[in-house]
N, C-alpha and C positions, 0 to 999 in steps of 0.2 A: 812790203810790210813782213809776209812771211819769210825774205830775208835777214831783216832787220829786228826781228823777235818787236812789232811793231803792231798797235793797232789805232783804228780810228772809230767817229763817231761818223754813220750817215745819217743823215737826215731824210725821210723819205715826203719827197714832195708829190700831192695826187691822191690818187683811188690808187688801192693795192689789189690789186690784182691777182691773178694763177702767176703767171707769170713774175711779176712785181714778188712773191711770199719765197719763191723759188733763188732769186739773189738774193733775199735777204737771210734765207735760211743757211746758204754757201755763208755771206758774210758773218753773219751769230757763229757757226759752225769754228771759223775762223778765230772767233774771240774777239771779234768789232762789238760794239757797241751800237744799236741802231734806235732810230729817235724821230719824231715827225717834225713837217719845215710844215704844216699845213694845207689842207687840201683845198682850200678853192684858193689858186696860187695870183703869188701878185698881189695880193687885199691883204693892209694890213693890220694888225691883229685890233689895234690900238684903234682905228674905222669901227671893227668889227662888232667891238663890244661896245662901242656908243651906239649904234645901229640897227643890234642882234639881242645885246646883252647877256648876263655872265651867264644862265643854263642853257640858251641860243647855243652860242658858242659852243661850247664844251658840246655836245652834239653834233657839233655840224666839222667843227676842225679838229678833233679830237676821236669819239665816241665810235664812230665806222669805221677809222682805222686801226682803233685799238683791238676791235673784234676782230677784226679780219686776221691782222697779228696774231690773235689769242688761236682763237682755231686751223692757224696753222704752228702752234705749241711755237711761237716766236714773240719774248716782251718788250715792248716799249717804252720808255721812261724819263726821256726828256724832251725838250721842243725849242729848234732852235727857230728868233720870232724874221717871218718874211721881212724883207730892206732894213730890219736891222729895229724898227720900230715899236718900243713897250713904252711904259711907265709904268708906277706903280701898281693900279689897278690891275693893270694885268699881267703886272706878277703875279698878287694874290689871287685875281683867280686860276690862272695854271698853275701855280704852285701848289693848288688844292689836289690838281690831280695828277701830275707826274713830280717827279724826285727833282730836278734840276730845268735852268734853264738857259740856252745858247741866245747872248745878245752878236751885235758886230762893230768892230769901229776901225779909226784908221783905215780908212778904203781910200780918203782923196788925198794920203802925204803924199810928199815926194822923199822918196827913199835916199837921193843926195843933201838935202839941206835934214828934212829930220828922218834921221835914223832910226830904226824899232829898235835898236840897246837903248835909245834916248828917251825910250815913253812911257815914264812911268805907270801910267796907267794898261800897258800887257802886259804887270807882272802881277803875284801874286805869291805873298812869304807862304810858308808853308802851314801859316796858323791860318791863315787867311783862308786857303785851299781846303782845309780841313769844314771849314764853315758854309763856302758863298755857294748861296743857291740860285745866285744868276753867272754865267759864265760870259764875259765880256771878249769875245775871241779876238785879234789879230787879224786884216785882211789878208793874203799874201799878196803883193803888186807883181803878177805872173809880167805882166808885158816892161820890165823894168830890169834894165841889165845890170844892175847889183842886188837882183830880186835873194839868192841865194847865198853872196856875201856877207848882207844885210843879214837875212836870219840864224844866216851862222853866228855871227857876229852876236845875234841877241841871245840863242842861245848858248852862247861861254857865257852870256850876262846869269842866265837863269839857272844854267849849273854853277858857277864858283859860287853864289848866294844862296842857295836852294831855293829856286825861287819855281812857280810854274807858268809856264807861255804859253797860251790856248791858241793858234790857228787853222783859219779858216778858207775855204776855196768853196764855192760854186759846182766842180768835176773836173776829172783831170782828163787829161785830155792826151789820151794814146799814141798820137802819131807824134807831138811832141814839136807843133806848131802850136803860137800864142792865137787862140781863136779871135774869136770877131767880143765875143763874152772874155773881157783882159782880167773877171775875177777867178774862172779856169786856170788851174795850174798845171804846166804841163808833164811829163812822165821824169823827163831826165832832172827838172826842177826838183819835185817829189823827191825823187831819189837821192840826190843831191843832200836834201836836208836831212830828211829820215838816215842819213848815211851818219851823216856832223853829228847830231844826236846819241847814233850807236858810241862815236869812239868817245862820246864825252862823260858815254854812260849812265843817258839820262832814261827814264822810263818814257813808253812812248805809247803812252794806253789811253784805251775810250774814255767817256761819259759816264758808265758802270763800272770803270774801276778807280774813280776819286773817290779820296775815300768818303 
C-alpha cells in the first residue's frame, strides 16, 4: 500500500480487543479507513433488524466496537454488510449512526463471459460518487486466472471515464496461494491491481477519503 500511495478500508469483524486495537492503530496511522463489519459474525443485518429492532441492532452491532475504538483514539464511520444483505430499512437505520455503507455484488460472475468492465453497476460517475451513501463494491474473484487482467481492464474504463470503482475481498493471503475462501485476494494479485491503478494515475482511497 505504501509503495503505491494506496489506502484501503478495513472492516473489522468481531470484538475489538487490545491486540485488534493495536493493529487498527497501525492501519489508521498509514492513512487507511476503518469500519464495522458486524460483531455477530455471519448473521445478516436484515434478519437482525427484524428480530431485534433498530435500537438493539445498534446496541449490539455498532456501539461496543465504536466505544472500544474511541477509547483507543480511533474513528470508525462506515459499515460493511455481512453477506451483502441489505434493504431500505437497514440502510435507514445504519445511516443514522455511520456516514457510509458498503455492500457487495458480482461474486458469482464468470470473468470469462461477464468481464467486470462491462458491468455497469460496478461503476459510479463522478457526480454519483459525491452523493452515494451506499457503495456497492465488486468482489475480486481471486480463483480466476483472469483476475488481474479483467480488473485491469475495469480500471482502464474507470480512469478513461472519470468513474469510481470499489473492489473488495475478505482478506489478503500473504503466501500467494488461493485459500479455501476464494474471496481472499492473494498478495501478488493485490500488488498487480494496485500497480495498475497507480500507473493509470487513479486515486486509491478509503471510505473516509470519499468526497
